[in-house]
C-alpha positions as CSV (number, residue, x, y, z in Angstrom):
1,M,11.7,-1.5,8.6
2,I,10.2,1.1,6.3
3,L,6.5,1.6,7.0
4,I,4.4,3.4,4.4
5,N,0.8,4.5,4.5
6,L,-0.8,5.9,1.3
7,K,-4.2,7.4,0.7
8,F,-5.5,7.3,-2.9
9,T,-8.6,9.3,-3.9
10,V,-10.0,7.7,-7.1
11,K,-12.3,9.5,-9.5
12,P,-15.8,8.4,-8.2
13,E,-16.9,7.0,-11.5
14,L,-13.8,4.8,-11.7
15,A,-13.6,3.6,-8.1
16,D,-15.0,0.2,-8.9
17,Q,-12.1,-0.3,-11.4
18,W,-9.3,0.4,-8.9
19,M,-8.5,-3.0,-7.6
20,D,-8.5,-4.5,-11.0
21,A,-6.1,-1.7,-12.2
22,V,-3.7,-2.4,-9.4
23,A,-3.9,-6.2,-9.3
24,K,-0.8,-7.0,-11.3
25,Y,1.2,-4.3,-9.4
26,T,0.0,-5.7,-6.1
27,A,1.1,-9.2,-7.0
28,D,4.5,-8.0,-8.3
29,V,5.2,-6.1,-5.1
30,R,4.1,-8.9,-2.8
31,S,6.6,-11.1,-4.6
32,E,9.6,-8.8,-3.9
33,E,12.2,-10.2,-1.6
34,G,12.1,-7.2,0.7
35,N,8.4,-6.8,0.9
36,M,6.9,-7.7,4.4
37,F,3.3,-6.7,3.6
38,F,1.3,-4.8,1.0
39,E,-2.4,-4.5,1.9
40,W,-5.2,-2.4,0.4
41,Y,-8.1,-1.1,2.6
42,Q,-11.2,1.0,2.2
43,P,-12.7,3.0,5.1
44,V,-15.8,1.5,6.7
45,E,-17.2,5.0,6.9
46,G,-16.5,7.8,4.5
47,E,-15.9,8.0,0.8
48,K,-16.1,4.8,-1.3
49,N,-13.6,6.2,-3.7
50,E,-10.8,6.3,-1.2
51,Y,-8.3,3.5,-0.9
52,F,-5.5,3.1,1.7
53,L,-2.4,1.1,1.2
54,L,-0.3,-0.2,4.1
55,E,3.2,-1.3,3.1
56,G,6.1,-2.7,5.0
57,F,9.6,-3.3,3.5
58,T,13.0,-4.2,4.9
59,D,15.4,-1.3,4.7
60,E,17.1,-2.8,1.7
61,G,13.8,-3.8,0.1
62,A,12.3,-0.3,0.0
63,K,15.1,0.9,-2.3
64,A,14.8,-2.1,-4.6
65,H,11.0,-1.6,-4.7
66,V,11.1,2.0,-6.1
67,E,13.8,0.9,-8.6
68,S,11.9,-2.1,-9.9
69,P,10.4,-2.0,-13.4
70,H,6.9,-2.8,-12.0
71,F,7.0,0.3,-9.8
72,Q,6.6,2.7,-12.8
73,E,4.2,0.3,-14.4
74,G,2.0,0.5,-11.2
75,I,2.1,4.3,-11.2
76,D,1.2,4.3,-14.9
77,A,-1.8,2.0,-14.1
78,M,-3.0,4.2,-11.2
79,K,-2.6,7.7,-12.5
80,P,-5.5,7.8,-15.0
81,L,-7.9,6.7,-12.2
82,L,-6.8,9.3,-9.6
83,A,-8.8,12.3,-8.7
84,K,-5.9,14.0,-6.8
85,T,-2.3,13.5,-5.8
86,P,-1.9,10.6,-3.3
87,Q,-1.0,11.4,0.3
88,I,1.9,9.5,2.0
89,I,3.4,8.9,5.4
90,S,6.7,7.1,5.1
91,E,8.9,6.4,8.1
92,Q,11.7,4.1,9.1
93,I,10.8,2.4,12.3
94,S,12.5,0.1,14.7
95,A,9.9,-2.7,14.5
96,D,10.5,-5.8,12.4
97,G,6.7,-6.2,11.6
98,F,3.6,-6.6,13.6
99,G,3.7,-7.6,17.2
100,P,1.0,-8.4,19.9
101,M,-1.1,-5.5,21.2
102,G,-0.3,-5.0,24.9
103,E,-3.8,-3.7,25.9
104,I,-5.6,-6.7,24.6
105,Q,-4.3,-10.2,25.2
106,I,-6.2,-13.3,24.0
107,D,-5.3,-16.8,25.2
108,E,-4.9,-18.9,22.1
């Protein structure tokens, strides 16, 4: 699995437009065959113009993702709203997705 964490810093005056600007891209990526998850977050504390993206792809899906037509369309939609270059952590990991946390177990 390829696990990707991205941090986007949006121009403060455009921060409320971010989710609308990335809505089509988000839907397109979530419909990709190799996409496992694609989730946007904002910090509870800190800057309201920061958005974090947590992505998971199958090994094959990650390559197809960056080669898809909507990948460039998504970049083109994001770029005018950004205050600085996004920061990324991208790693291939042995997990196949989320699993239960060992330190907290809840009987369901």
